[in-house]
C-alpha positions as CSV (number, residue, x, y, z in Angstrom):
1,M,11.7,-27.1,-6.3
2,R,12.4,-29.5,-3.5
3,L,10.1,-30.4,-0.6
4,D,12.8,-29.4,1.9
5,D,13.3,-25.9,0.5
6,D,12.5,-23.2,2.9
7,D,9.2,-21.4,2.4
8,F,10.7,-18.3,0.8
9,T,12.7,-20.4,-1.7
10,L,9.6,-22.4,-2.4
11,F,7.7,-19.3,-3.3
12,G,10.6,-17.5,-5.0
13,L,10.6,-14.7,-2.5
14,P,13.5,-13.1,-0.6
15,P,13.7,-14.2,3.0
16,K,12.6,-11.0,4.6
17,F,9.8,-10.0,7.0
18,A,8.6,-7.3,4.7
19,L,6.6,-9.2,2.2
20,D,4.5,-8.2,-0.9
21,R,1.2,-10.0,0.1
22,A,-0.2,-9.8,-3.5
23,L,3.0,-11.5,-4.9
24,L,2.8,-14.1,-2.1
25,D,-0.8,-14.9,-3.0
26,Q,0.0,-14.9,-6.8
27,Q,2.8,-17.4,-6.2
28,W,0.6,-19.5,-4.0
29,R,-2.0,-19.7,-6.8
30,R,0.6,-20.6,-9.3
31,L,2.1,-23.3,-7.1
32,Q,-1.4,-24.7,-6.3
33,A,-2.2,-24.9,-10.0
34,A,1.1,-26.7,-10.7
35,T,0.8,-29.2,-7.8
36,H,-2.9,-29.9,-7.6
37,P,-3.5,-33.7,-7.5
38,D,-6.2,-33.5,-10.2
39,R,-3.5,-32.5,-12.7
40,F,-1.9,-35.9,-12.2
41,A,-5.0,-38.1,-12.3
42,S,-3.9,-39.7,-15.6
43,E,-0.5,-40.5,-14.1
44,G,-1.7,-42.9,-11.5
45,A,-2.0,-43.1,-7.7
46,S,1.7,-42.6,-7.0
47,A,1.9,-39.3,-8.9
48,Q,-1.3,-38.1,-7.2
49,R,0.2,-39.0,-3.7
50,I,3.3,-37.0,-4.5
51,A,1.2,-34.1,-5.8
52,M,-0.8,-34.2,-2.6
53,Q,2.4,-33.9,-0.6
54,W,3.3,-30.9,-2.6
55,A,-0.1,-29.3,-2.3
56,V,0.0,-29.7,1.5
57,R,3.6,-28.4,1.6
58,V,2.6,-25.3,-0.5
59,N,-0.5,-24.6,1.7
60,E,1.5,-24.9,4.9
61,A,4.1,-22.6,3.6
62,H,1.5,-20.1,2.5
63,Q,-0.2,-20.2,5.9
64,R,3.1,-19.5,7.6
65,L,4.2,-16.7,5.3
66,K,0.9,-14.8,5.2
67,D,0.7,-14.5,8.9
68,P,3.1,-11.8,10.2
69,I,3.7,-13.4,13.5
70,K,4.3,-16.9,12.1
71,R,6.5,-15.4,9.4
72,A,8.6,-13.6,11.9
73,A,9.0,-16.8,14.1
74,Y,9.9,-18.7,11.0
75,L,12.6,-16.2,10.0
76,C,14.0,-16.2,13.5
77,E,14.3,-20.0,13.3
78,L,15.8,-19.9,9.9
79,R,18.4,-17.5,11.3
80,G,19.2,-19.7,14.3
81,A,17.1,-18.0,17.0
82,S,14.2,-20.2,17.9
83,V,11.2,-18.4,19.5
84,D,10.5,-21.5,21.7
85,A,7.5,-19.6,23.2
86,E,6.4,-22.7,25.2
87,R,9.6,-22.8,27.3
88,N,11.2,-19.4,26.8
89,T,9.1,-16.5,28.1
90,A,11.9,-14.0,28.4
91,M,10.7,-10.5,27.6
92,P,11.8,-7.0,28.5
93,A,10.7,-5.9,32.0
94,H,8.7,-3.0,30.5
95,F,6.6,-5.4,28.4
96,L,6.0,-7.6,31.4
97,M,4.7,-4.6,33.3
98,Q,2.6,-3.7,30.3
99,Q,1.0,-7.2,30.2
100,M,0.0,-6.8,33.9
101,A,-1.4,-3.4,33.3
102,W,-3.5,-4.7,30.3
103,R,-4.8,-7.6,32.3
104,E,-5.8,-5.4,35.2
105,S,-7.5,-3.0,32.8
106,L,-9.4,-5.8,31.2
107,E,-10.5,-7.2,34.6
108,D,-11.6,-3.7,35.8
109,A,-13.4,-2.7,32.6
110,R,-17.1,-2.5,33.0
111,A,-18.1,-0.4,30.1
112,L,-17.8,-1.1,26.4
113,A,-15.9,2.1,25.8
114,E,-13.2,1.0,28.3
115,V,-12.6,-2.3,26.5
116,E,-12.7,-0.6,23.1
117,A,-10.0,1.8,24.4
118,L,-7.9,-1.1,25.6
119,Q,-8.3,-2.8,22.2
120,A,-7.2,0.4,20.4
121,E,-4.1,0.6,22.7
122,L,-3.3,-3.0,22.0
123,D,-3.7,-2.4,18.2
124,A,-1.3,0.5,18.4
125,E,1.2,-1.5,20.4
126,Q,1.0,-4.4,18.0
127,R,1.7,-2.1,15.0
128,V,4.8,-0.7,16.8
129,S,6.0,-4.2,17.7
130,L,5.5,-5.5,14.1
131,A,7.5,-2.5,12.8
132,D,10.3,-3.2,15.4
133,T,10.3,-6.9,14.4
134,Q,10.7,-5.9,10.7
135,R,13.6,-3.6,11.6
136,L,15.3,-6.3,13.7
137,L,14.9,-9.0,11.0
138,D,15.3,-7.0,7.7
139,E,17.7,-4.2,8.7
140,A,19.5,-5.0,11.9
141,D,19.8,-8.8,11.4
142,Q,19.2,-9.4,15.1
143,P,17.1,-12.6,15.1
144,A,17.5,-13.2,18.9
145,A,16.0,-9.8,19.7
146,A,13.4,-10.4,17.0
147,A,12.5,-13.7,18.7
148,Q,11.8,-11.8,21.9
149,Q,9.5,-9.4,19.9
150,V,7.7,-12.4,18.4
151,R,7.0,-13.8,21.9
152,A,5.5,-10.4,22.8
153,L,3.4,-10.5,19.6
154,M,2.2,-13.9,20.5
155,F,1.1,-12.7,23.9
156,M,-0.7,-9.7,22.3
157,S,-2.5,-12.1,19.9
158,R,-3.7,-14.3,22.8
159,F,-4.7,-11.3,24.8
160,R,-6.6,-9.9,21.8
161,Q,-8.8,-13.0,22.0
162,D,-9.6,-12.2,25.7
163,V,-10.4,-8.6,24.7
164,E,-12.7,-9.8,21.9
165,R,-14.5,-12.2,24.3
166,R,-15.1,-9.3,26.8
167,L,-16.3,-7.1,23.9
168,D,-18.8,-9.8,22.9
169,A,-20.0,-10.2,26.5
170,L,-20.6,-6.5,26.8
171,D,-22.2,-6.1,23.4
172,P,-23.4,-9.4,21.9
173,N,-24.8,-7.5,18.9
174,R,-21.6,-6.0,17.7
């Protein structure tokens, strides 16, 4: 193991979007046990600092791999297609139209049922987009197209927060 290994190598997993979450968590627990600074208490401050670096590295990798959107973005970058969501907002025209329709629907929604229907639509679209992302990364090896999907997924994730806030405003007891 080296600190500069990619996350998949660090965890002994194949670099694919489709991931066995139980195996990821098992590997994380194993690595945490091996790198925990308390294991190195008798070896002095230097060994504990190095163990702390490893523990942080393992935790950061676990956070990135367990989140499907972060994992997809990471895979895109490993394959030379940076998502660069802050500067690159390129998405298919149909998705841009979908975004506008969702925003309008959320603004116009006055009843809880309307917002819940929008949330269900968003959930379904996210499932489809995640499946497309998996296909583009694991089967078609098209990281640039997958990066575009990841940007769409990032929008959906942010929009989901807006939907959740509206749901909370309409029904604070939910």
